[in-house]
C-alpha positions in Angstrom: -0.1 0.0 -0.1 1.2 3.2 -1.1 2.1 6.2 1.5 -0.6 8.7 1.0 0.7 12.0 -0.5 0.5 14.5 3.0 3.4 16.7 3.8 4.7 16.4 7.5 3.2 20.1 8.0 0.4 22.2 6.5 -2.0 24.9 7.3 -4.6 24.4 9.5 -8.1 23.7 7.6 -6.2 21.5 4.6 -7.0 17.9 4.6 -7.1 16.6 0.9 -4.5 14.3 -0.1 -2.0 15.9 -2.5 -1.6 15.4 -6.3 1.6 14.1 -8.2 2.7 14.2 -11.7 6.3 14.0 -13.5 8.3 16.6 -14.7 7.9 15.5 -18.4 3.9 15.7 -18.0 4.0 19.3 -16.5 7.0 20.9 -18.4 8.6 21.2 -21.9 12.4 21.3 -21.4 14.7 23.6 -23.5 18.3 24.1 -23.6 20.2 27.5 -22.4 22.9 28.7 -24.8 25.6 30.8 -25.4 25.5 33.3 -28.6 28.6 33.7 -30.4 30.9 35.9 -28.6 32.9 36.4 -31.6 29.9 38.1 -33.8 29.5 41.9 -32.3 25.9 41.9 -33.6 24.8 39.7 -31.0 26.2 41.5 -27.9 26.6 45.2 -29.0 23.5 47.2 -27.2 21.7 44.2 -26.3 18.4 44.8 -24.6 17.5 41.0 -24.3 18.4 39.5 -20.7 20.5 36.6 -20.8 20.8 34.8 -17.4 24.0 33.2 -16.1 24.5 31.5 -12.4 26.2 35.0 -11.2 22.9 36.6 -11.7 21.4 34.3 -9.1 24.0 35.1 -7.0 23.7 38.8 -7.4 19.7 39.0 -8.0 18.4 35.8 -6.0 15.7 33.8 -7.5 13.2 35.9 -9.2 14.7 37.3 -12.1 13.4 40.2 -14.1 17.0 41.7 -15.7 20.2 40.3 -16.3 24.2 41.5 -16.0 24.6 40.8 -19.6 22.5 41.4 -22.5 22.0 39.8 -26.2 20.4 41.5 -29.1 17.5 40.1 -31.2 20.0 38.9 -34.0 21.4 36.1 -31.4 17.9 34.7 -30.8 17.5 31.2 -32.2 14.2 30.4 -34.2 12.8 28.4 -31.2 12.5 32.0 -29.6 12.7 33.6 -26.0 11.8 31.7 -23.0 9.0 33.2 -21.9 8.0 34.7 -18.5 7.0 32.2 -16.0 9.6 29.8 -16.7 12.1 28.3 -14.4 15.7 27.8 -15.1 17.9 24.8 -13.0 21.4 24.3 -13.5 22.0 21.1 -14.5 25.7 21.1 -15.5 28.8 22.5 -13.5 26.9 24.3 -10.3 24.4 21.8 -9.9 20.8 22.2 -8.6 20.6 26.1 -8.3 17.4 27.4 -9.8 15.2 31.0 -10.4 12.2 32.0 -11.9 12.3 34.2 -14.8 9.6 36.8 -15.0 10.5 38.6 -18.1 10.9 37.0 -21.4 14.7 36.0 -21.9 17.6 33.7 -22.4 19.9 31.8 -20.3 23.4 30.3 -21.1 23.8 26.2 -21.5 24.2 25.5 -17.7 20.5 26.1 -17.4 17.8 23.6 -18.2 14.6 25.7 -18.8 11.2 24.5 -17.5 8.3 25.8 -19.3 4.6 24.9 -18.1 2.5 23.1 -21.0 -0.7 24.8 -21.1 -2.8 22.1 -19.5 -0.8 22.8 -16.4 -0.5 26.6 -16.7 -2.9 26.7 -13.9 0.0 25.3 -11.6 1.5 28.8 -10.3 5.0 29.6 -11.0 5.5 31.2 -7.4 4.4 27.7 -5.9 6.8 25.8 -8.4 9.7 28.2 -7.4 9.5 26.8 -4.0 9.0 23.4 -4.9 12.2 23.4 -7.0 14.4 23.3 -3.9 13.5 19.8 -3.8 13.9 19.2 -7.4 17.2 20.9 -6.9 18.4 18.5 -4.1 17.2 15.6 -6.4 19.7 17.1 -8.8 22.7 17.0 -6.7 22.1 13.6 -5.3 21.8 12.6 -9.2 24.9 13.9 -11.3 26.5 11.4 -13.8 29.7 10.0 -12.8 32.8 11.0 -14.6 33.7 13.9 -16.9 31.8 17.1 -16.8 29.3 16.8 -13.8 26.0 17.0 -15.4 22.1 16.0 -14.8 20.6 12.9 -16.7 17.8 14.7 -18.4 15.8 11.6 -19.2 16.1 10.9 -15.3 15.2 14.4 -14.6 12.0 14.0 -16.8 10.6 11.1 -14.4 11.0 13.2 -11.3 7.6 13.6 -9.2 6.4 16.8 -8.5 3.9 17.2 -5.5 1.3 20.0 -5.3 -1.8 20.9 -3.2 -5.4 20.3 -4.8 -6.9 23.7 -3.9 -5.1 27.0 -5.1 -5.6 28.1 -1.7 -3.3 25.8 0.3 -0.8 26.4 -2.8 -1.2 30.0 -2.2 -0.9 29.7 1.3 2.4 27.9 1.1 3.8 30.6 -1.7 2.6 33.3 0.8 4.4 31.6 3.6 7.9 31.2 2.0 7.5 34.9 0.5 7.3 36.3 3.6 10.2 34.4 4.9 12.1 35.5 1.7 11.3 39.4 2.7 12.7 38.8 6.1 15.9 36.9 5.0 16.1 40.1 2.1 15.7 43.0 5.0 18.2 41.2 7.3 21.0 40.8 4.6 20.2 44.5 3.7 20.8 45.4 7.8 23.8 43.6 7.8 25.4 44.9 4.4 24.5 48.6 5.8 26.2 48.2 9.3 29.2 46.2 7.8 29.6 49.5 5.5 29.1 51.9 8.2 31.7 49.7 10.0 34.2 49.6 7.1 33.3 54.0 6.7 34.1 54.2 10.3 37.2 52.6 10.4 38.5 54.8 7.6 37.1 58.2 9.3 38.3 57.2 12.9 41.6 56.1 12.8 44.3 58.0 10.7 44.8 57.5 7.3 48.2 56.5 6.0 50.2 59.6 6.4 47.9 61.4 8.8 48.3 61.7 12.5 45.0 62.2 13.7 41.6 60.8 12.4 39.2 62.5 10.0 36.4 62.7 12.7 36.6 62.3 16.4 34.3 62.0 19.3 33.5 65.5 20.8 36.2 66.9 23.5 38.8 64.9 22.4 41.7 67.2 20.8 45.0 65.9 22.0 47.4 64.6 19.6 47.7 60.7 19.0 51.3 59.4 19.9 52.9 57.4 16.9 54.3 54.1 18.8 54.8 50.4 18.2 53.1 47.4 18.5 55.7 46.1 21.0 55.0 49.1 23.5 51.2 48.4 24.3 51.8 44.4 24.5 53.6 42.8 27.8 54.4 40.1 26.0 54.3 37.8 22.4 54.0 34.4 22.4 53.7 31.6 20.0 51.1 28.8 20.2 51.6 25.2 20.6 50.5 22.5 17.7 49.1 20.0 20.5 47.5 16.7 20.3 43.9 17.0 20.0 40.7 15.1 19.8 37.0 15.8 19.3 35.5 19.0 21.1 34.5 17.8 24.7 32.5 20.6 25.1 35.1 22.2 28.1 38.7 22.7 26.5 38.9 24.5 23.2 41.6 24.4 20.9 41.4 27.8 19.0 42.5 27.9 15.2 42.5 31.4 13.2 40.3 29.3 10.9 37.4 28.7 13.3 36.7 32.8 13.4 34.3 34.6 11.7 35.6 37.4 9.8 32.7 39.8 10.3 31.5 39.0 13.7 35.0 38.1 14.9 33.3 34.7 16.9 34.9 31.5 16.9 32.4 28.3 16.1 33.0 26.1 19.4 31.1 23.3 18.0 33.9 22.7 15.3 36.5 23.0 17.6 38.9 20.5 19.2 39.9 19.7 22.7 43.7 19.8 23.6 45.5 16.9 24.9 45.3 19.5 28.5 48.4 17.3 30.2 50.9 18.6 27.5 49.8 22.1 27.9 50.4 24.4 30.7 48.2 27.1 32.2 50.5 29.8 30.3 48.9 28.7 26.9 45.3 29.6 27.9 43.8 32.6 26.5 42.9 35.3 29.2 40.4 38.1 28.6 41.9 40.8 26.2 44.2 38.9 24.6 44.7 39.4 21.0 45.5 36.4 18.5 47.7 37.0 15.3 47.5 34.3 12.3 51.6 34.2 11.8 51.6 32.0 8.5 49.3 30.6 5.5 46.1 32.4 3.9 45.0 33.7 7.0 48.1 35.6 7.9 47.6 38.9 9.6 44.1 37.9 10.4 43.4 38.5 14.2 41.0 37.8 17.3 40.3 39.5 20.4 39.3 37.3 23.0 36.8 38.5 25.4 35.1 35.3 26.8 35.7 34.7 30.6 35.7 30.6 30.7 39.2 30.5 30.8 39.3 27.0 29.1 40.5 28.1 25.3 44.0 27.3 24.0 45.7 28.9 21.1 47.0 26.7 18.5 49.9 26.9 16.7 50.7 29.0 13.9 48.9 31.9 16.0 50.8 34.7 18.4 49.2 35.8 21.5 49.7 39.3 22.3 48.8 40.1 25.8 47.9 43.8 26.1 49.1 46.2 28.5 46.3 47.8 31.1 47.3 51.3 29.9 45.9 50.3 26.7 42.5 49.6 25.4 42.5 45.8 23.7 39.2 46.8 22.0 41.0 49.7 20.3 44.1 48.1 19.4 42.1 45.0 18.0 39.7 47.4 15.8 43.1 49.2 14.4 44.1 45.8 13.3 41.1 46.1 10.7 42.3 49.5 9.2 44.2 50.0 5.7 47.6 50.9 7.6 47.7 47.6 9.2 47.2 45.3 6.2 49.6 47.7 4.2 52.0 46.8 6.8 51.1 43.0 7.0 51.3 42.4 2.9 54.5 43.8 3.0 56.0 41.8 5.8 54.8 38.7 4.3 56.1 39.0 0.7 58.7 36.8 1.0 59.7 33.5 -1.2 57.5 29.9 0.2 54.6 30.5 2.2 53.7 33.9 3.3 54.3 34.5 6.9 54.8 37.2 9.5 56.4 36.5 12.7 56.2 38.0 16.0 59.5 40.5 15.8 57.6 41.9 12.7 54.1 42.2 14.2 56.2 43.8 17.2 57.6 46.5 14.9 54.4 47.8 13.4 53.8 51.3 13.9 50.7 53.4 14.6 48.8 56.4 16.1 47.0 55.9 19.5 45.2 58.5 21.3 44.6 58.9 25.1 43.3 56.1 27.4 39.8 58.0 27.4 39.7 58.3 23.5 40.6 54.8 23.2 38.1 53.4 25.3 35.5 55.6 23.6 36.2 54.1 20.0 36.7 50.6 21.5 33.2 50.7 22.7 32.0 52.0 19.6 33.3 49.5 17.3 32.4 46.9 19.9 28.6 47.7 19.8 28.8 47.8 15.9 30.1 44.2 16.1 27.6 43.0 18.6 24.5 44.2 16.4 26.4 42.6 13.3 26.7 39.2 15.2 23.0 39.5 16.5 21.3 40.2 12.9 23.9 37.4 11.5 22.4 35.5 14.3 18.8 36.5 13.2 19.5 35.4 9.5 20.8 32.2 10.3 17.7 31.6 12.2 15.6 32.7 9.3 17.6 30.7 7.1 17.1 27.5 8.9 13.4 28.2 9.2 13.1 28.6 5.7 14.9 25.2 5.1 12.9 23.4 7.9 9.7 24.5 5.9 11.0 23.2 2.7 11.6 19.9 4.4 8.1 19.5 6.1 5.7 21.5 3.8 6.4 19.5 0.6 6.3 15.7 0.3 9.8 14.3 1.0 11.2 12.8 -2.5 14.3 11.8 -1.2 13.6 8.2 -2.2 13.0 9.4 -6.1 
């Protein structure tokens, strides 16, 4: 006896069993293509959208216009893909999809799904969200060997499921549209805050060749002092490559690759635990310590340790700087996000072999500092921005997880296809 076509969760008041049809019944499939780049007549002053993967990455999954355009001369006799079509990447990057809301073309990475007339009642917006499941199927069913691609004959046998009533389909679509709008708004908030932080770093620290910043908090007018990094640190210490095991929830072994570039938080669930018997207490990070990556692709990257648990060791390839109480560690840390700092790192790391900056080089980095009170004011300002960004990123992650959970539970599970 076959399992009834009912999703795991659905809106109250809907009880009818869902319907199902194969892709080949609902759609005609077409192939995207790239007009010859050698023919300027196909590309010069083009007005017809021509979509690539970059368009989905930059503009999302509902596409009205493209980054590149072609001319009418570039269109094959089969014509344009009509608005309401869905494109799915079936080669190279597999399983990404988008709804076209303008007559247009797409490149050969995409298979184009056009609803046949007798299925025109099946709304494109509903299909847009149902195609997340089809994309997952594509990623699980890639041809072995050669160029990664999906077998189109197999794809045509894929079963699409849908509610029997328009009301339920519209309810599902509205839910996902609302979640997507919240995700879009949160991403915009994060981008605005990150841009504000970048602009603040440029204005609130002296630019190269300048001795004071462009803007300062009211009440501060004293000149900034030119010093070397070694003057603000009580000590520099290299970490150890300690034997480690799976994270035990207590002791952590901090690597620079565990640290988020924007929020400066580290993902504790991904950390390993050191063999604590092989490490002394001197290798535990203390509040207000700053760690520096000294080699590899992350060279120059820094992290301010502001936790209070006292159970985090710093790994090899890191240098721990213990900041003197005469200086504000938040200010010093934000200084390592400035252009002046990164210009110094770029020059210092330019040597043969693997790039690296050692403790002696970090110690010689020169920069300007104000009085401790002004340092604290600046440090608190950036700490607050970072906290807000971190909060917004956590909100974004929750929304993305909510969307994925709804995608998993509000459509029929097709993992067995």
